[in-house]
Structures are given as structure tokens and as C-alpha cells.
C-alpha positions as CSV (number, residue, x, y, z in Angstrom):
1,X,38.4,-2.1,86.4
2,X,38.5,-1.7,82.7
3,X,39.4,1.6,80.9
4,X,35.9,2.2,79.5
5,X,34.3,1.9,82.9
6,X,36.6,4.6,84.3
7,X,35.9,7.0,81.5
8,X,32.1,6.6,81.7
9,X,32.3,7.0,85.4
10,X,34.2,10.3,85.1
11,X,31.8,11.5,82.4
12,X,28.7,10.5,84.3
13,X,25.6,12.4,83.1
14,X,23.7,14.5,85.5
15,X,20.2,13.9,84.2
16,X,18.2,11.0,85.5
17,X,16.3,9.9,82.5
18,X,17.7,8.8,79.2
19,X,16.8,10.9,76.3
20,X,17.6,8.3,73.7
21,X,16.0,4.9,73.5
22,X,15.6,2.2,70.9
23,X,12.3,0.4,70.4
24,X,12.6,-2.5,67.9
25,X,14.5,-0.8,65.2
26,X,13.2,2.7,65.8
27,X,15.4,5.2,67.6
28,X,13.5,7.8,69.8
29,X,15.6,10.9,70.4
30,X,14.3,13.5,72.8
31,X,15.9,16.9,72.5
32,X,13.5,19.8,72.4
33,X,11.2,17.7,70.4
34,X,10.9,14.0,69.9
35,X,12.5,12.6,66.7
36,X,12.1,9.1,65.3
37,X,14.3,7.4,62.7
38,X,14.8,3.8,61.6
39,X,18.0,1.7,61.7
40,X,18.7,-1.7,60.1
41,X,17.9,-4.5,62.5
42,X,21.5,-5.6,63.1
43,X,22.6,-2.0,63.8
44,X,19.6,-1.5,66.2
45,X,20.4,-4.6,68.2
46,X,24.1,-3.5,68.4
47,X,23.1,0.0,69.4
48,X,20.9,-1.3,72.3
49,X,23.9,-3.0,73.8
50,X,26.0,0.2,73.5
51,X,23.3,2.7,74.4
52,X,25.2,4.2,77.3
53,X,28.2,5.2,75.0
54,X,25.9,6.5,72.3
55,X,23.9,8.5,74.9
56,X,27.1,10.0,76.3
57,X,28.3,11.0,72.8
58,X,25.0,12.6,71.9
59,X,24.3,14.6,75.0
60,X,27.4,14.9,77.2
61,X,30.5,14.6,75.0
62,X,32.6,17.4,73.4
63,X,30.8,16.7,70.0
64,X,27.3,17.0,71.5
65,X,26.8,20.4,70.0
66,X,27.4,19.0,66.5
67,X,24.7,16.4,66.9
68,X,21.6,18.7,66.8
69,X,20.0,17.1,63.7
70,X,18.6,13.6,64.3
71,X,20.1,12.3,61.1
72,X,23.6,13.3,62.4
73,X,22.8,11.0,65.3
74,X,21.9,8.3,62.8
75,X,25.1,8.8,61.0
76,X,27.1,8.6,64.2
77,X,25.4,5.3,65.2
78,X,26.1,3.7,61.8
79,X,29.7,4.9,61.8
80,X,30.3,3.4,65.3
81,X,28.7,0.1,64.2
82,X,30.9,-0.1,61.1
83,X,34.1,0.7,62.9
84,X,33.4,-1.6,65.8
85,X,32.7,-4.5,63.4
86,X,35.6,-3.6,61.0
87,X,33.2,-3.0,58.1
88,X,34.5,-0.6,55.4
89,X,32.7,2.7,55.0
90,X,31.9,2.1,51.4
91,X,30.2,-1.1,52.1
92,X,28.1,0.1,55.1
93,X,27.1,3.3,53.2
94,X,25.7,1.1,50.4
95,X,23.8,-1.1,52.9
96,X,22.1,1.9,54.6
97,X,21.8,4.0,51.5
98,X,23.9,6.9,52.8
99,X,26.6,8.9,51.2
100,X,30.1,7.8,52.5
101,X,31.1,11.4,52.8
102,X,28.6,11.8,55.7
103,X,30.3,9.0,57.6
104,X,33.8,10.3,56.9
105,X,32.7,13.8,58.1
106,X,31.4,12.3,61.3
107,X,34.7,10.5,61.8
108,X,36.6,13.8,61.3
109,X,34.5,15.4,64.0
110,X,35.4,12.6,66.4
111,X,39.0,13.0,65.4
112,X,39.1,16.8,65.9
113,X,37.8,16.4,69.5
114,X,40.4,13.7,70.1
115,X,37.9,11.1,71.2
116,X,37.9,8.9,68.1
117,X,40.4,6.3,69.3
118,X,39.0,6.2,72.8
119,X,35.4,5.5,71.6
120,X,36.5,3.0,69.0
121,X,38.5,1.1,71.6
122,X,35.6,1.0,74.1
123,X,33.3,-0.4,71.4
124,X,35.8,-3.0,70.2
125,X,36.2,-4.2,73.8
126,X,32.5,-4.7,74.1
127,X,32.2,-6.7,70.9
């Protein structure tokens, strides 16, 4: 059994229904309200494949309290896509029209909670 399956089994969520889903290239995020935001097509197709990891990060991980704003979830998804495909932050920030500081800030949040390397390794194995 691989390492990422063990981790996700340990951190199994208690709710029955997913609160995040991706329809075409639109992300539907259900917290107290429903939020919608767009992603580039290639990022959206990648996110569909890794939705369980994203769902765990947004709702059940140690950084979940920092992801209250839907655009912070968008930043997280784009950062994870860039790191799993070895795309530099400067290049991906120009492609999605986002400040690179937002992506670096999200990376520092992952690093402070000591889950950055773990999440990056899981996503690289799934590539």
C-alpha cells in the first residue's frame, strides 16, 4: 500500500458528501454559502483527478482554517498544480493573472503546518 493511501485513510473525513466539486472548469465550493470560481482548463482537469487531496486540504487539514476565502482555495489549487508539474511560480502566476506573492504565501502556510513535502510527494506520485 502506498504512502498517500495510508495518510488519506488516517485522515478520513467524517462527512458523507463532498463540499467541493468541479464542473467543467468551474469550482463549486460549499462552505456556509456556495462560491463559484473559474480555473484554466488544464488546471481544472488536473484538479478533478486530485479532488480527494484538495478536499482534505480545504476541509480537514491543519490549514483548513486559513482557507475561508474562496480565492485562497483557488490559490491553493493553482500552487499544487504548479508544484506537481514543476512549473515555476513566476510562470504560472503570469498564466493565471495572479500575483506570485499569493502563491508563495500559500506555500509558506503549508510549510508552517509541516505538510508541504507530504502533499507535494503525494501529488507527484499521482502524476
